[in-house]
DRENMISE-552077 format. One record per atom (N, C-alpha, C, O): x, y, z. Coordinates in steps of 0.001 Angstrom, whole numbers, padded with zeros to 6 digits, always signed. Atoms other than C-alpha are relative to their C-alpha. Example, Ala and Ser with C-alpha at 12.3 -4.5 7.8 and 13.67 -1.06 7.14 Angstrom:
! residues 2
+000890-001190+000000/+012300-004500+007800/+000900+001200+000000/+001936+001181+000665/-000820-001190-000060/+013670-001060+007140/-000770+001090+000730/-000261+002198+000899/
***
This chain:
! residues 240
-000956-000503+000998/-009662-001742+019888/+000263-001082-001047/+000495-002243-000708/-000242+000966+001055/-009196-003399+016513/+001439-000496+000010/+002354+000242+000375/-001345+000534+000134/-006215-005674+015989/+000529+000104-001414/+001578-000457-001729/-000409-000131+001398/-006003-004716+012310/+001069+001080-000127/+001015+002110+000545/-001089-000942+000244/-002877-002948+011067/+000108+000294-001490/+000177-000621-002310/-000309-000422+001370/-002446-000949+007865/+001503-000183-000160/+002287+000587+000395/-001389+000463-000042/+000849-002609+006992/+000908+000706-001002/+001969+001202-000624/-000868-000653+000985/+002226-001196+003732/-000780+000337-001262/-001888-000150-001486/+000494-000387+001317/+001566+000378+000338/+000880-000690-001036/+002106-000588-000980/-000764+000755+001003/+002594-001764-002639/-000149+000641-001378/-001244+001031-001781/-000079-000670+001304/+003634-000355-006026/+000464-000996-001043/+001452-001700-000833/-000421+000820+001133/+003826-002239-009313/+000994+000792-000843/+000732+001942-001195/-001044-000671+000789/+006998-001381-011268/+000627-001006-000957/+000552-002217-000749/-000656+000900+000948/+008892-002767-014211/+001255-000618+000602/+001558-001785+000353/-001260+000506-000570/+012156-003088-012227/+000217+000571+001389/+000109+001779+001599/-000361-000450-001341/+013039-002936-008559/+001199+000934-000036/+001253+001917+000703/-001228-000796+000052/+016426-001517-009508/-000277+001449-000380/+000451+002346+000043/+000326-001372+000391/+014774+001546-011076/-000635+000782+001143/-000566+002011+001171/+000673-000662-001111/+012849+002286-007882/+000954+000399+001108/+000708+001375+001817/-000902-000218-001137/+015793+002161-005478/+000594+001407+000067/+000653+001962+001165/-000581-001348-000114/+017410+005527-006393/-000955+001023+000601/-000520+001935+001304/+000957-000936-000588/+014203+007343-005472/-000357-000391+001431/-000309+000448+002331/+000463+000427-001320/+013027+005266-002503/+001094+000133+001053/+000814+000453+002208/-001114-000128-000937/+016483+005279-000913/+000701+001345-000149/+000899+002057+000835/-000816-001187+000212/+018374+008160-002498/-000722+001313+000198/-000094+002309+000557/+000780-001231-000178/+015551+010736-002348/-000780-000030+001314/-000766+000942+002070/+000831+000091-001204/+013264+009504+000439/+000760-000524+001222/+000257-000443+002342/-000801+000447-001129/+016026+008000+002584/-000414-001334+000587/-000071-001635+001730/+000454+001289-000499/+014429+004571+002916/+001126-001014+000137/+002098-000988-000618/-000954+001095-000194/+016366+001577+004212/-000696-001313-000312/-001888-001450-000038/+000651+001251+000383/+015734-001967+002944/-000598-000733+001196/+000017-000836+002257/+000633+000873-000982/+013295-004075+004923/+000112-001428-000463/+001217-001927-000674/-000037+001376+000476/+012315-007548+003821/-000378-000068-001461/-000845+000914-002039/+000312+000194+001406/+011827-008972+000356/+000186-001444-000378/+000510-002281+000465/-000177+001374+000447/+011985-012087-001749/-000636-000238-001345/-001079+000697-002012/+000545+000413+001284/+010761-014000-004775/-001266-000809+000208/-001343-001657+001097/+001189+000821+000097/+007310-015352-005503/+000014-000630-001388/+000915-000366-002184/-000004+000687+001284/+006347-017489-008461/-000069+000972-001164/+000616+000783-002169/+000234-000903+001117/+005221-014572-010619/+000667+001359+000155/+000674+002152-000787/-000563-001324-000196/+007020-011603-009079/+001093-000023+001061/+001207-000962+001849/-001014-000261-001038/+009914-010316-006985/-000457+001240+000757/-001007+002165+000159/+000471-001137-000792/+009210-007913-004128/+001056+000426+001011/+001885-000371+001450/-000904-000534-001009/+011116-005690-001756/-000635+001197+000675/-001424+001922+000069/+000565-001102-000774/+010267-003190+000957/+001088+000953+000468/+002222+000556+000735/-000856-001030-000588/+011826+000080+002107/-000725+000568+001211/-001940+000768+001184/+000555-000440-001283/+011306+001348+005670/+000336+001467+000245/+001392+001951-000161/-000133-001442-000180/+010860+004957+006764/-000211+000406+001457/-000600-000403+002299/+000096-000531-001348/+010816+007147+009833/-001398-000250+000572/-002397+000044-000083/+001282+000262-000646/+008067+006111+012231/-000597-001348-000293/-001566-001744+000356/+000472+001360+000249/+007552+002673+010719/-000766-000222-001288/-001125-001360-001589/+000690+000193+001269/+005831+003310+007384/+000858-000771-000985/+002086-000693-000944/-000738+000816+000972/+006777+000975+004538/-000618+000115-001388/-001838+000157-001550/+000400+000064+001401/+006642+001074+000753/+000579-001268-000593/+001747-001595-000379/-000418+001257+000633/+006813-002159-001219/-000059+000159-001513/-000960+000809-002043/-000018-000013+001462/+007735-002582-004883/-000062-001433-000502/+000643-002310-000002/+000155+001305+000634/+006661-005548-007018/+000532+000073-001419/+000190+000986-002172/-000584+000095+001337/+008612-006530-010139/-000398-001341-000606/-000234-002368+000053/+000432+001284+000577/+007267-009188-012544/+001172-000932-000304/+002282-000492-000605/-000946+001033+000420/+009107-012431-013180/-000674-000808-001112/-001858-001131-001021/+000563+000777+001096/+008622-014334-016420/-000778+000859-000977/-000929+002066-000789/+000650-000707+001094/+006706-013413-019535/-001488+000206+000221/-002125+000935-000540/+001432-000112-000238/+003214-013722-018048/-000245+000131+001496/+000703+000249+002272/+000355-000134-001403/+001375-013477-014745/-000811+001253+000236/-000841+002149-000608/+000914-001104-000272/-001018-011053-013074/+000714+001347+000005/+000158+002344-000457/-000690-001282-000086/+001618-008386-012463/+000442+000482-001373/+000343+001670-001680/-000374-000363+001374/+002919-008458-016033/-001222+000530-000749/-001128+001532-001457/+001221-000450+000685/-000654-008135-017317/-000437+001358+000527/-000887+002206-000244/+000353-001291-000585/-001317-005268-014891/+000859+001116-000580/+000346+002182-000919/-000902-001032+000514/+001737-003356-016099/-000274+000298-001471/-000178+001448-001901/+000330-000221+001405/+000793-003871-019750/-001266+000842-000121/-001348+001739-000960/+001294-000685+000101/-002746-002639-019130/+000028+001390+000614/-000578+002310+000065/+000116-001247-000756/-002145+000177-016632/+001323+000721+000229/+001330+001897+000593/-001288-000610-000271/+001581+000818-016341/+000329-000028+001481/-000469-000514+002282/-000385-000019-001420/+003474+001328-013060/-000939+000875+000823/-001582+001785+000299/+000823-000803-000902/+001646+002716-010045/-000356-000783+001248/+000002-001953+001387/+000449+000675-001220/+000133+001914-006671/-000872-001182-000393/-001833-001028-001147/+000719+001226+000357/-001125-001666-006913/-000971-000428+001093/-002130-000734+000813/+000893+000428-001078/-002512-002543-003482/+000440+000558+001341/+001548+001074+001490/-000312-000278-001397/-002646-001823+000217/-000211-001287+000775/-001163-002025+000523/+000061+001234-000779/-002021-004611+002718/-000356+000302+001443/+000208+001202+002066/+000409-000093-001402/-003727-004982+006079/+000273-001333+000682/-000199-002380+000237/-000185+001190-000832/-002502-007455+008678/-001212-000129+000910/-001592+000826+001587/+001234+000212-000750/-005547-008967+010352/+000182-001159+000975/+000893-002114+000662/-000127+001102-000947/-005867-011167+013454/-000781-001233-000425/-000435-002345-000026/+000797+001130+000471/-008491-013358+011756/-000420+000257-001441/-001246+001131-001703/+000359-000159+001400/-008700-013703+007976/-001471-000343-000209/-002176+000348-000944/+001395+000411+000172/-012019-015507+008230/-000959+001104+000459/-001956+001378-000208/+000898-001027-000528/-013574-012743+010357/-000088+001202-000928/-001184+001703-001181/+000035-001186+000868/-012566-009883+008048/-000665-000331-001325/-001341+000522-001900/+000669+000390+001247/-013725-011817+004979/-001512-000094+000204/-002279+000288-000679/+001427+000063-000292/-017093-012475+006624/-000598+001407+000076/-001714+001631-000391/+000483-001384-000042/-017435-008736+007331/-000096+000590-001395/-001042+001313-001709/+000019-000510+001371/-016555-007952+003717/-001229-000507-000749/-001903+000266-001429/+001175+000570+000673/-019248-010309+002416/-001278+000634+000543/-002199+000926-000220/+001178-000611-000608/-021762-008851+004881/-000226+001420-000510/-001359+001899-000532/+000109-001361+000544/-021013-005389+003414/-000171-000005-001515/-000148+001057-002138/+000289+000072+001424/-021643-006630-000125/+001187-000183-000910/+001045-000074-002128/-001195+000210+000817/-018077-007303-001296/+000159-001474-000358/-000291-002354+000376/-000428+001352+000348/-016851-010383-003127/+001466-000158+000383/+002299+000672+000019/-001374+000291-000385/-013703-011872-001643/+000609-000911-001067/+000010-001918-001443/-000667+000795+001032/-011242-013224-004227/+001360-000462+000524/+001926+000146+001432/-001342+000467-000319/-008029-015227-003966/+000175-000489+001423/+001277-000416+001966/-000119+000494-001385/-008802-016709-000539/+000919-001213+000015/+000689-002182-000709/-000984+001085-000045/-005859-018952+000347/+000510-000155+001425/+001231+000705+001931/-000497+000288-001343/-005227-020492+003756/+000745-001325+000042/+000818-001976+001085/-000705+001277+000069/-003212-023497+002560/+001329+000025+000749/+001772-001006+001256/-001274-000125-000708/+000027-022190+004090/-000285+000243+001480/-000939+001229+001820/+000288-000190-001426/-000070-022635+007885/+000610+001269+000581/+000193+001716+001650/-000653-001203-000513/+002179-019570+008291/-000558+001285-000591/-000301+002365-000059/+000439-001212+000698/+000431-017164+005926/-001312-000274-000726/-001374-001156-001582/+001284+000098+000693/-003210-016791+004841/-000334+001368-000565/-000004+002389+000038/+000297-001279+000625/-004500-014116+002483/-001272-000073-000821/-001717-001149-001221/+001146-000154+000884/-007490-012875+000540/-000004+001452-000473/+000721+002294+000057/-000042-001312+000630/-008287-009834-001579/-001403+000519-000304/-002351-000247-000471/+001136-000665+000610/-010924-007324-002558/+000445+000520-001356/+001535+001077-001488/-000333-000413+001362/-010992-006573-006281/-000190+001503-000152/-001134+002059+000409/+000106-001465+000130/-010406-002930-007317/-001303+000482-000625/-001711+001617-000376/+001266-000431+000592/-013643-002848-009341/-001069+000222+001061/-002009+000988+000848/+000952-000180-001098/-015523-003107-006049/+000594+000818+001143/-000140+001444+001909/-000666-000534-001197/-012931-001760-003592/+000608+001382-000236/+001779+001613+000064/-000418-001397+000167/-012708+001932-004534/+001239+000143-000871/+002077+001012-000628/-001060-000163+000993/-010291+001387-007411/+001369-000488+000413/+002357-000148-000238/-001301+000487-000436/-007526-000383-005492/-000138-001420+000537/-001140-001759+001167/-000023+001336-000586/-006631-003964-004620/+000239+000139+001504/+001113+000893+001933/-000179+000022-001445/-006993-004579-000876/+000357-001427+000406/-000402-002361+000149/-000451+001314-000455/-005039-007479+000614/-000228-000123+001504/+000172+000747+002278/+000087+000388-001402/-006004-009087+003924/+001028-001085+000227/+001083-002046-000541/-001045+000994-000256/-003119-011043+005433/+000018-000371+001480/+000079+000496+002352/-000144+000521-001359/-003011-013230+008533/+001299-000789+000052/+001430-001824-000602/-001322+000617-000062/+000563-014151+009419/+000196-000694+001341/-000050-000121+002402/-000336+000759-001205/+001543-016846+011888/+001431-000492-000061/+001808-001445+000621/-001385+000439+000210/+005158-017106+010781/+000872+000405+001179/+000831+001563+001593/-000916-000368-001079/+007735-017252+013596/+001238+000696-000552/+001505+000647-001753/-001276-000588+000389/+010995-015326+013530/-000145+001392-000566/-001230+001974-000552/-000059-001367+000483/+012031-012028+011972/-000285+000108-001477/-000760-000850-002087/+000275-000231+001412/+011755-010526+008490/+000879-000847-000902/+001969-001269-000516/-000747+000782+000979/+012888-012395+005405/+001089+000865-000635/+000788+001917-001198/-001080-000812+000577/+016310-011146+004278/-000007-000078-001524/-000472-001060-002101/-000132+000001+001448/+016948-010192+000669/+001150+000914-000368/+001661+001648+000477/-001068-000860+000488/+019571-008461-001430/-000626+001125-000807/-001039+000902-001946/+000668-001095+000704/+018195-005038-002385/+000854+000531-001142/+002058+000277-001179/-000786-000640+001059/+019236-003135-005515/+000961+001024+000599/+000728+001511+001706/-000948-001000-000507/+022203-000783-005112/-000673+001345+000229/-001561+001749-000521/+000511-001323-000331/+021459+002569-003502/+001168+000967+000103/+002310+000528+000238/-001084-000971-000171/+023465+005788-003287/+000732-000234+001319/+000106-000630+002303/-000770+000301-001226/+026270+005487-000702/-000372+000872+001183/-000291+000413+002323/+000368-000905-001088/+025127+008500+001342/-001480+000332-000121/-001891+001040-001041/+001438-000197+000064/+021406+008514+002091/-000417+001223+000812/+000183+001512+001847/+000529-001109-000799/+019439+011565+003242/-000790-000548+001180/-001103-001738+001212/+000848+000467-001109/+017474+011404+006503/-001324-000544-000533/-001887+000026-001467/+001235+000585+000525/+014415+009198+006014/-001215+000883+000251/-001343+001508+001304/+001276-000672-000175/+011048+010792+005465/-000924-000909+000804/-000591-002063+001072/+001079+000815-000557/+007890+009592+007207/-001044-000208-001094/-001435+000746-001766/+001099+000261+000925/+005299+007896+005009/-001300+000207+000772/-001682-000616+001603/+001228-000337-000712/+002102+009553+006204/-001122-000946-000397/-001927-001347+000444/+001021+000942+000449/-000096+007307+004090/-000334+000196-001458/+000469+000714-002233/+000436-000019+001388/-002056+007103+000881/-001263+000846-000127/-002181+000741+000686/+001194-000794+000309/-004545+009588-000597/-000740-000695-001139/-000148-001090-002144/+000865+000680+000957/-007456+008077-002506/-001174+000886-000372/-001405+001926+000243/+001226-000665+000374/-010600+009199-004276/-001139-001015+000019/-000970-002154-000416/+001201+000837+000017/-014099+007766-003768/-001181+000843-000433/-001174+002065-000283/+001161-000736+000503/-017462+008682-005244/-000983+000379+001093/-001810+001269+000894/+000919-000353-001080/-019290+008751-001910/+000637-000314+001340/+001461-001220+001461/-000482+000251-001355/-018570+008955+001789/-000495-001340+000504/+000208-002021+001251/+000548+001275-000454/-020821+005950+002346/+000863-001159-000480/+001109-002102+000272/-000857+001071+000525/-018638+003784+000091/+001329-000054+000761/+001820-001136+001083/-001264-000034-000730/-015473+004925+001864/-000166-000551+001412/+000664-001337+001869/+000224+000474-001364/-016924+004301+005332/-000251-001510+000022/+000237-002206+000913/+000292+001430+000023/-018221+000856+004362/+001280-000821-000098/+001436-001834+000583/-001223+000779+000238/-014806-000292+003170/+001019+000147+001120/+001489-000844+001678/-001124-000217-000910/-012329+001306+005522/-000399-000055+001473/+000419-000418+002318/+000461+000076-001390/-014434+001530+008702/-000815-001264+000246/-000596-001960+001237/+000860+001156-000206/-017051-001192+008253/+000730-001319-000105/+000633-002160+000789/-000714+001271+000213/-014870-003973+006841/+001310-000034+000776/+001619-001030+001430/-001355+000008-000560/-011428-002927+008107/+000125+000729+001338/+001229+000874+001863/+000053-000519-001363/-012469-001225+011356/+000930+001180+000252/+001452+001342+001355/-000792-001209-000189/-010541+001992+010766/-000768+001038+000780/-001997+001085+000727/+000619-001107-000735/-011201+004975+013012/-000141+001176-000954/+000847+001667-001500/+000288-001038+000989/-012856+007632+010874/+000056+001388+000618/-000384+001601+001748/-000038-001400-000398/-012216+011350+011135/-000115+000855-001244/-000335+000344-002342/+000124-000899+001140/-012304+014424+008928/+001193+000929-000061/+001643+001456+000956/-001115-000894+000234/-009489+016441+007422/-000461+001235-000753/-001662+001456-000908/+000344-001231+000717/-009342+019723+005478/-000824-000278-001245/-000615-001277-001933/+000798+000099+001212/-011904+020240+002739/-000944-001176-000041/-001363-001593-001121/+000919+001133-000031/-014112+017387+003883/+000642-001337-000307/-000059-002338-000460/-000691+001273+000213/-011450+014742+003271/-000228-000926+001189/-000131-000501+002341/+000171+000988-001060/-012150+011574+005243/+001349-000620+000336/+002127-000960-000555/-001244+000618-000454/-009292+010193+007316/-000333-001286+000737/-001233-001319+001576/+000184+001293-000664/-009072+006549+008394/+001342-000429+000590/+002361-000473-000099/-001221+000358-000722/-006540+005448+010995/-000194-001326+000731/-001307-001720+001079/-000043+001243-000757/-005567+002213+012698/+001025+000180+001111/+002174+000516+000824/-000888-000322-001121/-004028+002503+016189/+001367-000673-000065/+002335-000132+000469/-001267+000720+000049/-001288-000045+015443/+000834+000346-001230/+001900-000235-001439/-000723-000339+001227/-000204+001576+012175/+000463+001448+000010/-000274+002321+000470/-000465-001383+000114/+001941+004689+011568/-000605+000734-001192/-000445+001948-001313/+000544-000611+001212/+000099+005314+008284/-001525+000101+000083/-002173-000598+000861/+001449-000163+000080/-003420+006466+007465/-000411+000135-001461/+000425+000328-002343/+000574-000239+001312/-005707+006735+004457/-000773+001309+000032/-001522+001573+000973/+000773-001230+000180/-007070+010086+003284/-000843-000180-001259/-000306-000492-002322/+000904+000271+001116/-010121+009826+001016/-000730+001278-000392/-001481+001843+000403/+000721-001129+000562/-011347+012680-001163/-001317-000504-000585/-001334-001525-001272/+001305+000388+000534/-015057+012480-002023/-000321+000883-001207/-000542+002087-001080/+000297-000705+001254/-015692+013430-005657/-000984-000881-000768/-000622-001954-001250/+001087+000854+000469/-018994+012154-007002/+000221-000567-001399/-000171-001703-001666/-000125+000452+001388/-018037+011893-010676/+001438-000367-000372/+001761-000447-001557/-001419+000268+000279/-014312+011033-010337/+000253-001490-000159/-000534-002326+000286/-000468+001383+000030/-012490+007854-011163/+000563-000344+001379/+001401+000386+001907/-000461+000390-001324/-011917+006030-007885/+001379-000646-000082/+001714-001284-001080/-001317+000608-000051/-008423+004944-006861/+001010+000872+000705/+000670+001885+001317/-001084-000703-000679/-005068+006101-005577/+000287+001331-000677/+000275+001433-001904/-000349-001335+000490/-004171+009791-005927/+001484+000277+000222/+002182+000694-000702/-001395-000314-000303/-000806+010152-004180/+000437-000706+001278/-000356-000917+002195/-000646+000424-001239/+001552+008664-001627/+000438+001272+000715/+001089+002124+000111/-000295-001230-000725/+001939+011308+001085/+001115-000239+001020/+001098-001207+001780/-001146+000101-000897/+005159+011878+002988/+000114+001283+000815/-000476+002304+000462/-000313-001180-000801/+006345+014285+005690/+001462-000062+000384/+002015-001144+000580/-001412-000068-000368/+009848+015457+006550/+000330+001390+000504/-000300+002373+000115/-000474-001296-000478/+011649+018213+008406/+000812+000715-001079/+000995+001931-001015/-000785-000580+001096/+013724+018771+005259/-000882+000144-001240/-001923-000502-001360/+000675-000100+001287/+012606+019873+001819/+000395-001189-000856/+001577-001518-000959/-000253+001153+000858/+012289+016898-000499/-000325+000408-001432/-001426+000882-001710/+000203-000377+001403/+012710+017503-004234/-000790-001113-000678/-000308-002235-000833/+000909+000978+000589/+009792+015748-005902/-000462+000475-001366/-000624+001677-001574/+000534-000416+001304/+008581+015720-009510/-001428+000498+000135/-002138+000118+001066/+001357-000539-000042/+005377+017605-010259/-001040-001078-000292/-002157-001023+000222/+000898+001097+000341/+003802+014463-011705/+000478-001300+000627/+001215-001281+001612/-000423+001290-000547/+004294+010754-011090/+001513-000188-000050/+002171+000264-000987/-001410+000391+000025/+007760+009510-010158/+000150-001032-001110/-000528-002059-001070/-000021+000873+001180/+008793+007836-013440/+000145-001489+000302/-000574-002304-000275/-000222+001426-000269/+010069+004558-011981/-001159-000641+000731/-001328-001859+000672/+001082+000540-000822/+007018+004181-009733/-001381+000225-000609/-002338-000453-000233/+001299-000299+000576/+004221+005638-011846/-000978+000579+000995/-002183+000571+000745/+000852-000501-001078/+002873+007218-008656/+000431+001411+000379/+001616+001741+000350/-000284-001323-000520/+002615+010773-007403/+000398-000115+001466/-000244-000827+002237/-000427-000077-001402/+004502+011439-004156/-000048+001466+000400/+000558+002313-000256/+000171-001385-000435/+003560+014590-002241/+000499+000157+001435/+000337-000730+002273/-000407-000335-001363/+005077+016237+000811/-001121+000783+000668/-001612+001771+000121/+001080-000641-000740/+002474+017211+003409/+000471+000294+001420/+001561-000119+001817/-000308-000228-001404/+002430+018446+006994/-000095-001324+000775/-000906-002187+000441/-000012+001251-000769/+003158+015727+009544/-001354-000188+000674/-001563-001179+001374/
***
């Protein structure tokens, strides 16, 4: 059994404060961990079953996140996988023809590397090996409505790829996901230690990348027909 965990979905946004009314007030999320990095501020919201959504807000006038928002606007930025060995997963990625970027193991508590979206089905993929002791990092989240609805479950992320072979190479070959099939030939990739999964639509001539964050709930959730304005991402309610 793989020790890899699909950890969270990260969204680039202009302001964390703009995301909180939806993530907490509509989806019922409760704050997890968060903090400041040199170029950005980040915070996570936790949902029923253990799924997590993370929001990144730029700090300063420049930096990769600021440039991303100028070029593409808000939206799903990356998916993070916790891995037992950063070196091993990077070696598998290279063996499958990927270039690993941003490899950094200078911090004894946290090592990371990335796959670039131009090669990785239109989305940044973060590999993270954490050896940090203790619990989550506390932070002060933006204000949320005083009475929150019951939390939804974050089922996972829906993506598009041009071929099944490309999807299998990335999510099963490199990241050791268990592959299955959903309705309409959609490929499903699951990790036993994660409450979330990836659903990949195969469309030969489509632009590859994220399609929608998928949630499930026993209650009806009022969602916009298009992207949630503060997040730049489509959120869809699906069957559990």
